[in-house]
C-alpha positions in Angstrom: -5.6 -43.5 39.4 -5.8 -41.2 42.5 -8.3 -38.3 42.3 -5.5 -35.8 42.7 -3.7 -37.2 39.6 -7.0 -37.1 37.6 -7.6 -33.5 38.5 -4.0 -32.6 37.6 -4.4 -34.4 34.3 -7.7 -32.6 33.5 -6.0 -29.3 34.4 -3.1 -30.0 32.0 -5.6 -31.0 29.3 -7.7 -27.9 29.9 -4.5 -25.7 29.5 -3.6 -27.5 26.3 -7.1 -27.0 24.9 -6.9 -23.3 25.7 -3.5 -23.0 24.0 -4.8 -24.8 21.0 -7.8 -22.5 20.8 -5.5 -19.5 21.1 -3.3 -20.8 18.3 -6.2 -21.1 15.8 -7.7 -17.6 16.4 -8.3 -16.0 13.0 -9.1 -12.3 12.9 -10.8 -10.8 9.9 -8.5 -9.5 7.2 -8.6 -5.7 6.9 -7.9 -3.4 4.0 -8.2 0.4 4.4 -8.7 3.2 4.6 -11.8 3.3 2.5 -12.0 6.1 -0.1 -14.9 7.6 1.7 -12.7 8.1 4.7 -10.1 10.0 2.7 -12.0 12.0 0.1 -15.1 14.1 0.3 -17.6 14.4 -2.5 -16.8 17.2 -5.0 -18.8 20.4 -4.5 -19.2 23.3 -7.0 -16.6 25.2 -5.0 -14.2 22.3 -5.2 -14.7 22.1 -8.9 -14.0 25.8 -9.4 -10.9 25.6 -7.1 -9.6 22.6 -9.1 -10.1 24.3 -12.4 -8.2 27.4 -11.0 -5.3 25.3 -9.9 -5.1 23.7 -13.3 -5.0 27.0 -15.0 -2.3 28.3 -12.6 -0.3 25.1 -13.3 -0.6 25.7 -17.1 0.3 29.4 -16.7 3.4 28.8 -14.5 4.6 25.7 -16.3 3.1 23.2 -13.8 5.3 24.4 -10.9 2.5 24.6 -8.4 3.0 22.8 -5.1 1.5 19.4 -4.3 0.5 20.3 -0.8 -3.2 20.8 0.0 -4.2 19.4 -3.4 -6.4 16.3 -3.1 -8.9 14.3 -5.1 -12.6 14.2 -4.4 -15.2 11.5 -5.0 -17.4 12.3 -8.0 -21.0 13.2 -7.5 -21.7 12.5 -11.1 -22.6 9.1 -12.6 -19.4 6.9 -12.9 -18.0 6.7 -16.5 -19.6 4.2 -18.8 -17.3 1.3 -19.3 -18.0 -1.0 -22.2 -14.8 -2.9 -22.5 -12.2 -3.4 -19.8 -8.8 -5.2 -19.7 -7.5 -6.8 -16.5 -3.7 -7.4 -16.6 -1.7 -9.4 -14.1 2.0 -9.0 -13.5 3.7 -11.3 -11.0 6.6 -10.4 -8.8 9.9 -12.2 -8.2 11.6 -14.1 -5.4 13.8 -17.1 -6.1 11.7 -20.2 -6.5 13.9 -22.2 -4.1 13.4 -19.5 -1.4 9.7 -19.1 -2.1 9.1 -22.9 -1.8 11.2 -23.5 1.2 10.1 -20.5 3.3 6.7 -19.3 2.0 5.4 -22.5 0.4 4.4 -23.1 -3.2 4.0 -19.8 -5.0 0.3 -18.8 -5.7 0.9 -15.2 -6.7 0.9 -15.7 -10.4 -0.1 -13.3 -13.1 -3.1 -15.4 -13.8 -4.2 -15.0 -10.2 -3.9 -11.2 -10.4 -5.7 -10.9 -13.7 -8.5 -13.1 -12.5 -8.9 -11.1 -9.2 -8.8 -7.8 -11.0 -11.4 -9.0 -13.5 -13.7 -10.1 -10.6 -13.3 -6.7 -9.0 -14.2 -5.0 -12.3 -17.3 -7.2 -12.5 -18.3 -6.3 -9.0 -17.9 -2.6 -9.8 -20.0 -3.0 -13.0 -22.8 -4.8 -11.1 -22.9 -2.1 -8.4 -23.2 0.6 -11.1 -25.7 -1.3 -13.3 -23.3 -1.7 -16.2 -22.5 -4.6 -18.5 -18.7 -4.7 -19.2 -16.9 -7.0 -21.6 -13.7 -8.0 -19.6 -10.6 -9.4 -21.2 -7.9 -11.0 -18.9 -4.2 -10.9 -19.7 -1.6 -12.7 -17.6 1.9 -11.6 -18.3 4.4 -14.2 -17.2 8.2 -14.0 -17.3 11.2 -13.8 -15.0 14.3 -11.6 -15.1 15.5 -8.2 -14.0 13.1 -5.3 -14.3 14.2 -3.7 -17.6 14.4 -7.1 -19.3 10.9 -8.0 -18.0 9.5 -4.6 -19.3 10.8 -5.4 -22.8 9.7 -9.0 -22.8 6.2 -8.3 -21.4 5.8 -5.5 -23.9 6.5 -7.9 -26.7 4.0 -10.4 -25.1 1.4 -7.6 -25.0 1.6 -7.2 -28.8 -0.6 -10.2 -29.0 -3.4 -8.3 -27.2 -2.9 -4.8 -28.7 -6.3 -4.9 -30.3 -7.9 -5.4 -26.9 -6.0 -2.5 -25.4 -7.0 -0.2 -28.3 -10.7 -1.2 -27.9 -10.7 -0.9 -24.1 -12.3 2.0 -22.2 -10.6 0.9 -18.9 -7.3 -0.9 -18.2 -6.5 -2.2 -14.8 -3.0 -3.6 -14.1 -2.5 -5.6 -10.9 1.1 -6.1 -9.8 2.8 -7.7 -6.9 6.3 -7.2 -5.4 8.9 -6.7 -8.1 6.0 -6.6 -10.6 5.2 -3.1 -9.4 8.1 -1.2 -10.9 7.9 -3.5 -13.9 4.2 -2.5 -14.4 4.8 1.2 -14.0 7.5 1.2 -16.7 5.5 -1.2 -18.9 2.5 1.2 -18.8 4.8 4.1 -19.4 6.1 2.4 -22.5 2.5 1.8 -23.8 1.8 5.5 -23.2 5.0 6.6 -25.1 4.1 4.3 -28.0 0.6 5.8 -28.2 -1.3 2.6 -27.5 -3.5 3.7 -24.6 -4.6 7.3 -25.4 -7.9 8.5 -24.0 -8.4 5.5 -21.6 -9.0 5.2 -17.9 -5.9 3.4 -16.5 -5.3 2.2 -13.0 -2.3 0.4 -11.4 -2.4 -1.7 -8.2 1.0 -2.1 -6.5 0.6 -4.8 -3.9 3.6 -5.1 -1.5 5.6 -3.4 -4.2 9.3 -3.0 -4.1 9.5 0.8 -4.5 12.4 1.3 -2.1 13.7 -2.3 -2.0 13.2 -5.1 0.6 14.1 -4.8 4.3 17.7 -3.6 4.8 19.9 -6.6 5.6 17.6 -9.2 4.1 20.1 -10.0 1.4 22.3 -11.5 4.1 19.5 -13.7 5.4 18.6 -14.9 1.9 22.2 -16.1 1.3 22.2 -14.9 -2.3 25.1 -17.1 -3.4 22.8 -20.1 -2.9 20.9 -19.3 -6.1 21.5 -19.6 -9.8 23.3 -16.7 -11.5 20.0 -15.8 -13.2 18.1 -15.7 -9.9 20.9 -14.0 -8.1 21.0 -11.0 -10.6 17.3 -10.5 -10.2 17.5 -10.7 -6.4 20.5 -8.3 -6.2 18.5 -5.8 -8.3 15.7 -5.7 -5.8 18.2 -4.3 -3.2 19.3 -1.6 -5.7 15.9 0.0 -5.2 17.1 0.8 -1.6 19.2 3.6 -3.2 16.9 6.3 -4.7 19.8 7.4 -6.9 20.4 4.0 -8.5 19.7 3.4 -12.2 16.8 1.2 -11.3 15.2 3.7 -9.0 15.6 6.6 -11.4 14.0 4.6 -14.2 11.1 3.7 -11.9 10.6 7.4 -10.9 10.7 8.4 -14.5 8.0 5.8 -15.2 5.9 7.2 -12.4 6.1 10.7 -13.8 5.1 9.5 -17.3 2.1 7.5 -16.2 0.8 10.1 -13.8 1.2 12.9 -16.4 -1.0 10.8 -18.6 -3.7 10.6 -15.9 -3.0 7.1 -14.6 -4.0 6.6 -11.0 -1.8 4.3 -8.8 -2.9 2.5 -5.6 0.0 1.4 -3.4 -1.2 -1.0 -0.8 1.3 -2.5 1.7 1.0 -5.5 4.0 1.5 -4.6 7.7 3.1 -7.9 8.5 5.2 -8.3 5.4 8.5 -10.1 6.2 10.1 -9.1 2.9 9.0 -5.6 1.9 8.8 -2.7 4.5 5.8 -0.4 4.5 7.8 2.6 3.5 8.7 0.7 0.3 5.3 -0.8 -0.5 3.6 2.6 0.1 6.2 4.4 -2.0 6.4 7.1 0.7 9.0 9.3 -1.1 6.7 10.1 -4.1 3.9 12.7 -3.8 1.0 13.3 -6.1 -2.9 13.4 -5.7 -3.2 10.5 -8.1 -1.5 8.2 -5.7 -3.6 6.4 -3.1 -2.0 4.6 -0.2 -3.6 1.9 2.0 -2.7 -1.0 4.3 -3.6 -4.7 4.3 -3.7 -6.7 7.5 -3.5 -10.5 7.4 -6.0 -11.7 10.0 -3.7 -14.7 10.8 -1.0 -12.2 11.9 -3.1 -9.3 13.2 -0.8 -6.7 14.6 -1.4 -4.3 17.5 -4.6 -2.3 16.9 -2.7 0.9 18.0 -0.2 0.5 15.2 -2.9 -0.3 12.7 -4.9 2.7 13.6 -1.8 4.9 13.4 -1.0 3.6 10.0 -4.5 4.1 8.9 -4.4 7.7 10.0 -1.1 8.2 8.3 -2.5 6.8 5.1 -5.4 9.1 5.2 -3.1 12.1 5.7 -1.0 11.1 2.7 -4.1 10.7 0.6 -5.1 14.2 1.6 -1.7 15.6 0.5 -0.4 15.9 4.0 3.0 14.6 5.1 3.3 11.6 7.4 6.5 13.2 8.9 8.5 10.1 8.4 6.5 8.0 10.9 5.9 5.1 8.4 9.7 4.9 7.9 10.3 4.9 11.7 8.0 2.0 12.5 8.3 -0.2 9.4 11.1 -2.4 10.8 9.2 -3.1 14.0 6.3 -4.4 12.0 8.2 -7.0 9.9 6.5 -10.4 10.0 8.3 -13.7 10.3 9.7 -15.3 7.1 7.3 -18.2 7.7 4.3 -15.9 7.9 2.1 -15.0 5.0 2.0 -11.2 4.9 3.8 -10.8 1.6 1.9 -13.6 -0.1 -1.7 -13.1 1.1 -2.3 -9.5 0.2 -3.3 -10.5 -3.4 -6.0 -12.8 -2.1 -8.0 -9.9 -0.7 -10.7 -8.7 -3.0 -11.0 -5.4 -1.2 -7.5 -4.5 -2.4 -8.7 -4.6 -6.0 -12.0 -3.0 -5.2 -10.3 0.1 -3.7 -8.0 0.5 -6.7 -10.8 0.3 -9.2 -12.9 2.8 -7.3 -9.9 5.1 -6.9 -9.4 5.0 -10.7 -13.0 5.4 -11.8 -14.8 7.4 -9.1 -12.4 10.2 -8.2 -11.8 13.6 -9.8 -9.0 14.6 -12.1 -6.2 17.0 -11.3 -3.9 17.4 -14.3 -0.9 19.8 -14.5 0.4 18.9 -11.1 3.9 17.6 -11.1 5.2 14.6 -9.3 7.3 15.5 -6.3 10.0 13.2 -5.0 11.4 13.6 -1.4 14.9 12.7 -0.4 14.9 9.3 1.4 17.3 7.2 3.3 16.5 3.6 4.0 16.7 3.0 7.8 19.8 1.2 8.8 22.1 1.1 11.9 24.3 3.9 10.6 21.4 6.4 10.4 19.2 5.1 13.3 18.1 7.8 15.7 15.6 6.8 18.5 14.5 10.4 19.0 13.1 10.6 15.5 9.9 8.8 16.2 8.5 10.8 19.2 9.6 14.0 17.4 7.8 13.0 14.2 4.7 11.9 15.9 4.6 15.2 17.8 4.9 17.1 14.5 2.0 15.0 13.0 -0.2 15.8 16.0 0.6 19.5 15.6 -0.7 19.6 12.0 -3.6 22.1 11.7 -5.6 19.6 9.7 -5.1 16.8 12.2 -6.0 19.1 15.1 -9.2 20.3 13.4 -10.4 17.2 11.6 -8.9 14.2 13.3 -9.6 14.9 17.0 -12.0 12.0 17.4 -9.5 9.6 15.8 -6.5 10.9 17.8 -8.5 10.5 21.0 -9.2 6.9 20.0 -5.6 6.4 19.1 -4.4 7.6 22.5 -6.9 5.3 24.3 -5.5 2.4 22.2 -2.0 3.4 23.2 -2.9 3.4 26.9 -4.2 -0.2 26.7 -1.4 -1.5 24.4 0.9 -3.9 26.2 3.3 -5.2 23.6 5.3 -8.3 24.2 7.9 -8.2 21.5 11.0 -6.1 21.9 10.7 -3.8 18.8 7.1 -2.9 19.7 8.1 -2.4 23.4 10.7 0.1 22.2 8.1 2.0 20.1 5.8 2.3 23.1 8.6 3.5 25.3 9.7 6.1 22.8 6.2 7.4 22.4 5.4 7.6 26.1 7.1 11.0 26.4 4.5 12.7 24.2 1.5 10.9 25.6 0.5 13.4 28.3 0.9 16.5 26.1 -0.9 14.9 23.1 -3.8 13.8 25.3 -4.3 17.2 26.8 -4.2 18.9 23.4 -6.6 16.5 21.8 -9.2 17.2 24.5 -9.1 20.9 23.6 -9.9 20.3 19.9 -13.4 20.6 18.4 -15.2 17.3 17.6 -14.3 16.1 14.1 -17.0 16.0 11.4 -15.4 13.0 9.9 -17.6 9.9 10.3 -16.6 7.4 13.0 -14.4 4.6 11.8 -15.5 0.9 11.6 -14.2 -1.1 14.5 -11.1 -3.2 14.1 -10.7 -6.7 15.7 -8.9 -6.9 19.1 -5.1 -6.7 18.9 -2.6 -9.3 19.3 0.4 -7.7 21.1 
């Protein structure tokens, strides 16, 4: 073989090897923000202020506003937990769809109960406690209301464990999130879980339905009538005024009034559930924590991840995200063959954050749940000017200007170096370019933030 052909062959082989190496890059999974990045430790002044707010709420019939009310991390020793119950509630997507697109389903109730139990054990070891942990896996398909009734009957076999428990953690995924909220609400109404610490993890939960238009892609007529009814119901959650949505909201009000703390964690590259849905953006209360999960195999742009992290922190502090999560959710949809929806429940950090949120943050009773009006984004209400306007409003927030200057500067630097390749992300960069210069000049004028620097994220994949 001539030398030139050998060199050409080696060159092709080298390119192929580089491509293969690029294809197998695996970035670390990421779950955040950490609670320490959202909440400060409670001081004596904070405690007095919190007690005053509670008294005002009692006096005026709990009509005080949610804004500027936030939880704190407790300075005192965490509560003593002798017995805990870890409950798993699986979600629903038609088996044929799951197997053909996402592979064999692994997100079972057994999986969630086991992961929640492991997280409880980690928390106990970190706090030098010995905890007796009971695991309960609640299996059963169907529409939400039917599942609530059926799972409640199943739980009757474990009522003694619930009555004896100091702490109950329920881990739910996808459709299991509204099921779990209403199931816990029923337990509360029946008097089975009084005087207990209760936490709910909603992983990629369908709070506002799947992505708009996904029902056409799934070809709903291809499934059995039983599966089709359950699938159609998921899209009913896209309408906040539907019966399913109203029952869900009533369940949220019931559990929060009882002191239950909810952790909504969304997957950034979820192909089925948009972030505005998994983060339940239209419901406001200090007992709700919001966070994001990033699948390392489908790592999104670092700029977008940082932006979502900042928005999650603001929501956890009781500050509006100005609709930005809604504006960018569609652009972050993963491919149907990706794993964003079905990998979030494998991340131990997801369960760790929810348990710490439940057991190590302060209480704020007598604050009502506030529900914002919400429209699911669709072609008929699309407005390209919303995103730059909303980001500009977020940057103008007093708290952002005074406490997030370091993070905003970093965010702007990431924006400058972001070179997206996909059309939806290119449109986001184009729409935000108009505010870049003004935002950069304003951020330079702000005092340095006293918030600790953030841990580095892995490099972005455009």
